[in-house]
C-alpha positions as CSV (number, residue, x, y, z in Angstrom):
1,M,-3.2,-21.6,9.3
2,E,-1.3,-23.7,6.8
3,A,-4.5,-24.7,5.0
4,I,-5.5,-21.0,4.3
5,Y,-2.1,-19.8,3.3
6,P,-2.6,-20.4,-0.5
7,Y,-5.9,-18.6,-0.4
8,A,-4.4,-15.7,1.5
9,H,-1.5,-15.6,-0.9
10,I,-3.8,-15.3,-3.9
11,I,-6.0,-12.7,-2.3
12,H,-2.9,-10.7,-1.2
13,L,-1.4,-10.7,-4.8
14,I,-4.7,-9.6,-6.3
15,L,-5.1,-6.8,-3.8
16,A,-1.4,-5.7,-4.2
17,I,-2.0,-5.5,-8.0
18,I,-5.2,-3.4,-7.4
19,F,-3.5,-1.2,-4.8
20,L,-0.3,-0.5,-6.7
21,G,-2.2,-0.3,-10.0
22,Y,-4.4,2.4,-8.7
23,V,-1.4,4.4,-7.4
24,F,0.4,3.9,-10.7
25,T,-2.6,5.0,-12.7
26,D,-3.0,8.1,-10.5
27,L,0.7,9.0,-11.0
28,A,1.1,8.1,-14.7
29,V,-2.3,8.8,-16.2
30,I,-4.5,10.9,-14.1
31,S,-1.9,13.4,-13.1
32,A,-1.1,14.0,-16.8
33,L,-4.7,14.5,-17.7
34,K,-5.3,16.9,-14.9
35,S,-2.9,19.5,-16.3
36,K,-5.1,19.6,-19.5
37,F,-8.1,21.0,-17.6
38,S,-8.9,24.4,-16.0
39,K,-8.3,24.7,-12.2
40,E,-12.0,24.5,-11.5
41,D,-12.3,21.2,-13.5
42,E,-9.2,19.9,-11.9
43,Q,-10.7,20.5,-8.4
44,K,-13.8,18.6,-9.6
45,I,-11.7,15.7,-10.8
46,N,-9.7,15.6,-7.6
47,Q,-13.0,15.6,-5.6
48,E,-14.5,12.7,-7.5
49,L,-11.2,10.7,-7.5
50,G,-10.8,11.4,-3.8
51,K,-14.3,9.9,-3.1
52,R,-13.5,6.8,-5.0
53,S,-10.0,6.4,-3.7
54,F,-11.2,6.8,-0.2
55,K,-13.4,3.7,-0.8
56,I,-10.7,1.7,-2.5
57,F,-7.5,2.6,-0.8
58,P,-8.1,2.0,2.9
59,L,-10.2,-1.1,2.4
60,T,-7.7,-2.7,0.0
61,L,-4.8,-1.8,2.4
62,L,-6.7,-3.3,5.3
63,F,-7.1,-6.7,3.6
64,L,-3.5,-6.5,2.3
65,I,-2.4,-6.2,5.9
66,L,-4.7,-9.0,7.1
67,T,-3.6,-11.4,4.4
68,G,0.0,-10.4,4.8
69,G,-0.3,-11.1,8.5
70,I,-1.7,-14.6,7.8
71,M,1.2,-15.3,5.4
72,M,3.8,-13.8,7.8
73,S,2.7,-16.1,10.6
74,K,4.2,-19.0,8.6
75,Y,7.6,-17.5,8.7
76,I,7.7,-15.5,11.8
77,N,6.3,-17.0,14.9
78,S,7.4,-18.3,18.4
79,N,8.9,-21.4,17.0
80,A,10.6,-19.9,13.9
81,G,11.9,-16.7,15.6
82,V,11.9,-13.2,14.1
83,F,15.5,-12.4,12.9
84,E,16.9,-15.9,12.7
85,T,17.1,-16.3,8.9
86,D,17.7,-14.0,5.9
87,L,14.1,-14.7,4.8
88,Q,12.9,-13.3,8.1
89,K,15.1,-10.2,8.0
90,I,13.9,-9.4,4.5
91,L,10.3,-10.0,5.6
92,M,10.7,-7.6,8.5
93,F,12.1,-5.0,6.1
94,K,8.9,-5.6,3.9
95,I,6.8,-5.2,7.0
96,A,8.5,-1.9,7.9
97,L,7.9,-0.5,4.4
98,A,4.3,-1.6,4.5
99,L,3.9,0.0,7.9
100,I,5.1,3.4,6.4
101,I,2.4,3.1,3.7
102,A,-0.3,2.1,6.3
103,L,0.6,5.0,8.6
104,G,0.4,7.4,5.7
105,V,-3.0,6.1,4.7
106,L,-4.2,6.3,8.4
107,S,-2.9,9.9,8.5
108,N,-4.9,10.8,5.4
109,I,-8.0,9.2,6.8
110,Y,-7.6,11.0,10.0
111,K,-7.2,14.3,8.1
112,K,-10.3,13.6,6.1
113,F,-12.5,12.9,9.1
114,T,-11.2,15.8,11.2
115,K,-11.3,18.1,8.1
116,K,-7.7,19.2,8.7
117,K,-5.5,20.1,5.7
118,K,-3.0,17.5,4.5
119,S,0.6,18.5,4.5
120,T,2.1,19.5,1.2
121,F,4.0,16.2,1.1
122,M,1.0,14.1,1.7
123,E,-1.1,16.0,-0.8
124,F,1.5,16.1,-3.7
125,H,4.0,13.3,-3.0
126,F,2.5,10.5,-1.0
127,H,1.6,8.4,-4.0
128,K,5.1,8.8,-5.3
129,L,6.4,7.4,-2.0
130,V,3.8,4.6,-2.1
131,I,4.9,3.5,-5.6
132,V,8.6,3.4,-4.6
133,L,7.8,1.6,-1.4
134,G,5.5,-0.8,-3.2
135,F,8.2,-1.5,-5.8
136,L,10.7,-2.3,-3.0
137,I,8.1,-4.5,-1.3
138,V,7.6,-6.5,-4.6
139,I,11.4,-6.8,-5.1
140,S,11.9,-7.9,-1.5
141,S,9.1,-10.5,-1.9
142,Q,11.1,-12.2,-4.6
143,W,14.4,-11.6,-2.9
144,M,13.2,-13.4,0.3
145,F,13.0,-16.8,-1.4
146,L,16.4,-16.3,-3.1
147,A,18.2,-15.5,0.1
């Protein structure tokens, strides 16, 4: 596992940039542009973006979780423990934040496949939550190695 850690780390960083970059772009750029169009055009934009994000978001998150799991196994395992060091405590905090994002994405996937309506929060505020949690995850990543 030690041999693949550097590769998992690079892949994880690239995917995190793609994932959070997409969310940031949606919040900062695309949302601002949508208000410039008619309701009908806005719906078309949402449908097209939804198709693309449905391809990018879940797959990227899946590989983020897999590469994160590979990296996590270096610091949290049967020999090292779980909550023994400050690094492990911060890592568990990061995992909890990532789990919130993963559960939200899974919820959206479930709603899409069952054709159920998303809640107002998930429809209008989920990306805001993801960007805040993503920012906290990035800060925690650096904080882990300072503790």
